[in-house]
C-alpha positions as CSV (number, residue, x, y, z in Angstrom):
1,M,-45.6,1.2,7.5
2,S,-47.2,-2.2,5.9
3,D,-44.2,-3.9,5.5
4,R,-42.0,-4.0,8.4
5,S,-39.0,-6.1,7.1
6,L,-35.8,-4.2,6.2
7,D,-32.1,-5.2,5.5
8,L,-29.4,-4.6,8.0
9,V,-26.3,-3.2,6.3
10,F,-22.9,-3.0,7.4
11,S,-19.3,-2.1,6.1
12,D,-15.7,-2.4,7.4
13,I,-16.2,-4.3,10.5
14,H,-12.3,-5.1,10.5
15,A,-12.1,-8.2,12.8
16,D,-14.1,-6.2,15.6
17,I,-16.3,-8.6,17.3
18,H,-17.4,-6.3,20.0
19,A,-18.6,-3.8,17.2
20,L,-20.2,-6.3,15.3
21,D,-22.0,-7.6,18.4
22,T,-23.1,-4.1,19.4
23,I,-24.6,-3.8,15.7
24,L,-26.6,-7.2,15.7
25,G,-27.8,-6.7,19.2
26,I,-29.0,-3.2,18.7
27,A,-30.6,-4.4,15.4
28,S,-32.1,-7.3,17.0
29,S,-33.5,-5.6,20.3
30,P,-37.3,-5.4,20.9
31,E,-37.4,-1.4,21.1
32,F,-35.2,-1.4,17.7
33,T,-37.5,-3.6,15.9
34,K,-40.7,-2.1,17.3
35,K,-39.8,1.2,15.7
36,Y,-38.1,0.2,12.6
37,G,-38.9,-3.3,12.1
38,T,-37.2,-6.8,11.9
39,F,-34.4,-7.4,9.6
40,S,-34.7,-10.1,7.3
41,R,-31.5,-9.9,5.3
42,I,-27.9,-8.8,6.0
43,I,-25.8,-6.9,3.6
44,N,-22.0,-7.0,4.2
45,L,-19.9,-4.3,2.0
46,G,-17.0,-5.8,2.7
47,D,-13.7,-5.7,4.8
48,I,-14.4,-8.1,7.8
49,L,-10.8,-8.9,8.1
50,E,-7.5,-7.3,9.2
51,R,-6.7,-4.7,11.5
52,G,-8.7,-6.0,14.5
53,I,-7.6,-9.0,16.2
54,H,-11.2,-11.3,16.4
55,P,-11.4,-12.6,12.7
56,K,-12.1,-16.0,13.7
57,E,-15.3,-14.7,16.0
58,V,-16.2,-12.4,13.6
59,I,-16.3,-15.1,10.7
60,S,-18.4,-17.4,13.2
61,R,-20.8,-14.7,14.3
62,L,-21.6,-14.1,10.4
63,R,-21.9,-17.8,10.0
64,S,-24.5,-18.3,12.9
65,F,-26.9,-15.6,11.4
66,E,-26.4,-17.1,8.0
67,T,-28.3,-19.9,9.0
68,N,-31.3,-17.9,9.7
69,Y,-30.9,-14.8,7.3
70,P,-29.9,-14.3,3.7
71,L,-26.4,-12.5,3.8
72,S,-25.2,-11.2,0.8
73,S,-21.5,-10.1,1.1
74,V,-18.9,-8.4,-1.2
75,M,-15.1,-8.6,-0.9
76,G,-13.2,-5.6,0.7
77,N,-9.7,-4.7,-0.1
78,H,-8.5,-5.7,3.0
79,D,-10.2,-9.2,2.9
80,E,-8.5,-9.6,-0.7
81,A,-5.2,-8.7,0.6
82,F,-5.3,-11.2,3.4
83,L,-6.7,-14.0,1.1
84,Y,-4.2,-13.0,-1.9
85,N,-1.3,-12.5,0.6
86,R,-1.1,-8.7,-0.3
87,L,0.3,-6.2,2.0
88,I,-1.6,-3.3,3.5
89,G,-0.6,-1.5,6.3
90,G,-2.3,-0.9,9.8
91,S,-2.5,-4.0,11.2
92,S,-0.7,-4.7,14.6
93,I,1.3,-7.9,15.3
94,E,-1.5,-9.1,17.5
95,S,-3.9,-8.5,14.8
96,M,-1.5,-10.8,12.4
97,D,-0.8,-13.2,15.0
98,A,-4.8,-13.8,15.1
99,H,-5.4,-13.9,11.3
100,A,-2.6,-16.6,10.9
101,K,-4.9,-18.9,13.0
102,L,-7.8,-18.8,10.6
103,N,-8.0,-22.1,9.3
104,S,-9.2,-23.5,5.7
105,E,-12.9,-24.0,7.4
106,D,-12.9,-20.3,8.4
107,L,-11.9,-19.1,5.2
108,S,-14.4,-21.2,3.3
109,F,-16.6,-18.4,4.2
110,F,-15.2,-16.6,1.2
111,K,-16.5,-18.4,-1.6
112,E,-13.9,-19.5,-4.0
113,N,-14.7,-18.8,-7.8
114,S,-14.2,-20.9,-10.8
115,D,-11.4,-18.6,-11.8
116,G,-9.3,-18.9,-8.2
117,T,-10.8,-15.6,-7.0
118,F,-12.8,-15.4,-3.8
119,G,-16.3,-13.6,-3.5
120,N,-18.2,-11.0,-5.2
121,Q,-17.1,-7.7,-6.4
122,E,-20.6,-6.4,-6.4
123,F,-24.2,-7.5,-5.1
124,I,-27.2,-6.3,-7.2
125,D,-30.8,-6.2,-6.3
126,K,-32.5,-5.0,-9.2
127,K,-36.1,-5.6,-7.8
128,H,-35.2,-3.1,-4.8
129,G,-32.7,-1.0,-7.1
130,L,-29.7,-1.7,-4.9
131,F,-26.0,-1.5,-6.5
132,C,-23.6,-2.5,-3.4
133,V,-20.0,-2.6,-3.6
134,H,-17.1,-2.0,-1.0
135,G,-15.6,0.8,-2.7
136,G,-17.1,2.0,-6.1
137,P,-19.1,0.3,-9.1
138,L,-16.8,1.2,-11.9
139,D,-15.6,-1.7,-14.6
140,P,-11.9,-2.1,-13.8
141,E,-11.4,-2.8,-17.5
142,K,-12.4,0.3,-18.6
143,I,-10.5,2.5,-16.1
144,R,-7.3,0.5,-16.1
145,P,-4.8,1.5,-18.6
146,K,-3.3,-1.1,-20.7
147,T,0.1,-0.4,-19.3
148,T,-0.9,-1.3,-15.8
149,S,1.6,-3.4,-13.8
150,S,0.2,-6.5,-12.0
151,E,1.1,-4.9,-8.8
152,E,-1.1,-2.1,-9.7
153,A,-3.9,-3.7,-11.5
154,W,-6.1,-4.8,-8.4
155,L,-5.9,-1.3,-6.9
156,Y,-8.7,-0.6,-9.9
157,Q,-11.0,-3.2,-8.4
158,K,-14.1,-2.3,-7.1
159,S,-12.9,-3.0,-3.7
160,W,-10.3,-0.3,-3.9
161,Q,-12.3,2.2,-5.9
162,R,-13.2,5.7,-3.6
163,L,-15.2,8.6,-4.4
164,T,-13.0,11.4,-5.0
165,E,-13.0,14.7,-3.0
166,E,-11.9,16.7,-6.2
167,D,-13.9,17.9,-9.4
168,F,-11.8,15.0,-11.6
169,E,-10.8,11.4,-11.5
170,F,-7.3,10.1,-10.9
171,F,-5.5,7.1,-9.7
172,T,-3.1,6.6,-6.5
173,Y,-1.8,3.9,-4.5
174,S,-5.0,4.0,-2.3
175,G,-7.3,3.1,-5.3
176,Y,-8.8,4.8,-8.2
177,H,-10.8,8.1,-7.3
178,Y,-13.9,8.3,-9.0
179,K,-16.6,10.8,-9.7
180,A,-20.3,10.5,-8.7
181,S,-21.4,10.8,-12.1
182,S,-19.5,8.0,-13.2
183,A,-20.7,5.6,-10.5
184,F,-24.2,6.6,-11.5
185,D,-23.4,6.3,-15.2
186,E,-22.2,2.8,-14.5
187,A,-25.0,1.7,-11.9
188,K,-27.4,2.8,-14.1
189,K,-26.5,0.1,-17.0
190,H,-27.9,-2.6,-14.3
191,V,-30.3,-0.9,-12.1
192,K,-32.9,1.8,-13.0
193,N,-32.8,4.7,-10.5
194,P,-30.2,3.0,-8.4
195,I,-29.3,3.2,-4.6
196,I,-25.4,2.5,-4.5
197,L,-24.3,1.5,-1.2
198,C,-20.5,1.5,-0.3
199,G,-18.0,1.6,2.6
200,H,-14.4,1.7,2.4
201,Q,-13.4,5.3,3.2
202,H,-15.1,5.1,6.8
203,R,-17.1,8.3,6.4
204,E,-20.7,8.6,6.0
205,E,-21.8,10.5,2.9
206,T,-24.9,10.5,0.9
207,I,-25.3,12.1,-2.9
208,T,-28.1,12.2,-5.0
209,M,-28.6,12.8,-8.9
210,Q,-32.0,14.5,-9.5
211,D,-32.8,15.8,-13.4
212,N,-28.9,15.2,-14.1
213,L,-28.1,17.6,-11.0
214,I,-25.7,15.9,-8.6
215,R,-25.2,17.3,-5.0
216,S,-24.2,16.1,-1.5
217,I,-27.4,16.0,0.7
218,Y,-25.5,14.7,3.7
219,P,-24.8,17.9,5.5
220,S,-28.8,18.8,5.3
221,L,-29.8,15.3,6.8
222,N,-31.7,15.8,10.2
223,V,-30.0,14.0,13.1
224,V,-32.1,12.6,15.6
225,K,-30.6,11.1,19.0
226,E,-32.3,7.7,20.2
227,K,-31.4,5.1,23.0
228,F,-31.5,1.3,22.1
229,S,-30.0,-1.5,24.1
230,G,-28.6,1.0,26.7
231,R,-26.7,2.7,23.7
232,I,-27.0,6.0,22.4
233,L,-27.3,6.3,18.7
234,E,-27.7,9.0,16.3
235,S,-29.8,8.3,13.1
236,K,-30.0,10.2,9.8
237,E,-33.0,9.4,7.5
238,I,-32.8,9.5,3.8
239,E,-36.4,9.3,2.1
240,I,-36.0,7.6,-1.2
241,N,-37.4,9.3,-4.0
242,S,-38.0,6.5,-6.7
243,S,-36.9,9.0,-9.7
244,N,-33.6,9.8,-8.2
245,N,-30.5,8.1,-8.0
246,Y,-28.2,7.9,-4.6
247,L,-24.9,7.2,-3.5
248,I,-24.7,6.4,0.0
249,R,-21.5,5.5,1.9
250,L,-21.5,4.0,5.1
251,G,-19.3,4.9,8.0
252,I,-16.6,2.1,9.6
253,G,-18.6,-0.7,11.4
254,G,-15.5,-1.7,13.4
255,P,-13.5,0.9,15.2
256,A,-10.5,-1.5,15.3
257,G,-10.1,-0.7,11.3
258,H,-9.6,2.8,12.1
259,Y,-5.9,3.8,12.0
260,V,-6.0,6.3,15.1
261,K,-7.7,3.9,17.9
262,D,-10.4,4.7,20.2
263,S,-11.2,7.8,18.0
264,E,-14.2,5.9,15.9
265,V,-17.5,4.4,17.0
266,P,-19.6,1.7,15.2
267,H,-21.7,2.8,12.4
268,F,-24.2,0.7,10.4
269,A,-27.4,1.2,8.2
270,I,-30.9,-0.1,7.6
271,V,-32.8,-0.3,4.4
272,Q,-36.7,0.1,4.8
273,Y,-39.1,-0.5,2.0
274,D,-42.7,0.8,2.8
275,P,-42.0,3.3,2.5
276,K,-38.4,3.4,1.0
277,K,-36.0,4.9,3.3
278,V,-32.0,4.4,3.9
279,I,-31.3,5.2,7.7
280,L,-27.8,5.8,8.9
281,F,-26.9,4.8,12.5
282,T,-23.7,6.0,14.4
283,V,-23.2,4.0,18.0
284,Y,-22.2,5.8,21.0
285,T,-21.6,4.5,24.4
């Protein structure tokens, strides 16, 4: 590999400082960087807040890395829920108490826009073909009915969109469920042969479009077991064909964000550029 730099990508940390430190520690370890390269940019796909009990520590850790690395973040639905005082279930009393202690300096991590909103709904890197969102890339104005109430309108945001498991698109109170074909159609307006990176649904997935044929390749990915920093990892490598489109969904970064506690483990990904690959990682004890 001639270019050893890479992007470190994670989603859905959910105020889980132990998981975030585990991910950052592994990706920074000598044995990991020797094999995969050194990350030169961090991409946060949203939901660093709620459900977990260490939001202040998570924000502080990301800020400390932000002094040395470019950090590109998009808003997650739980980030928005906390900042806009909207209710989403799943947080314990302990979690809510910890979030109530966040002050204005902590929350300045989320940049306020001129219209009073916070952060970015998307991060686009045209040079490398990346279209990064929390949930999905669709334009909310095009999928939201004109009669939608203000209480429902935000559920059409990119932070709430989710890949449908049906062969049709629909809206529920868990967001707008989109087809991969719609995601590719929208992303291609901004990036040629896009790699859509998202999270939100807490489960890994990889879908490709080649010659207008869309299919999931996740079940066929080869699983390799490795050991870094005393942890067992499973890796799944996706070789990027420059003429294809990709939708790659990361698994949950912070297990504290899962409804059933202790049923999940941390996930993250890296993007390599020479040759171009996306590698998904699952971290076990």
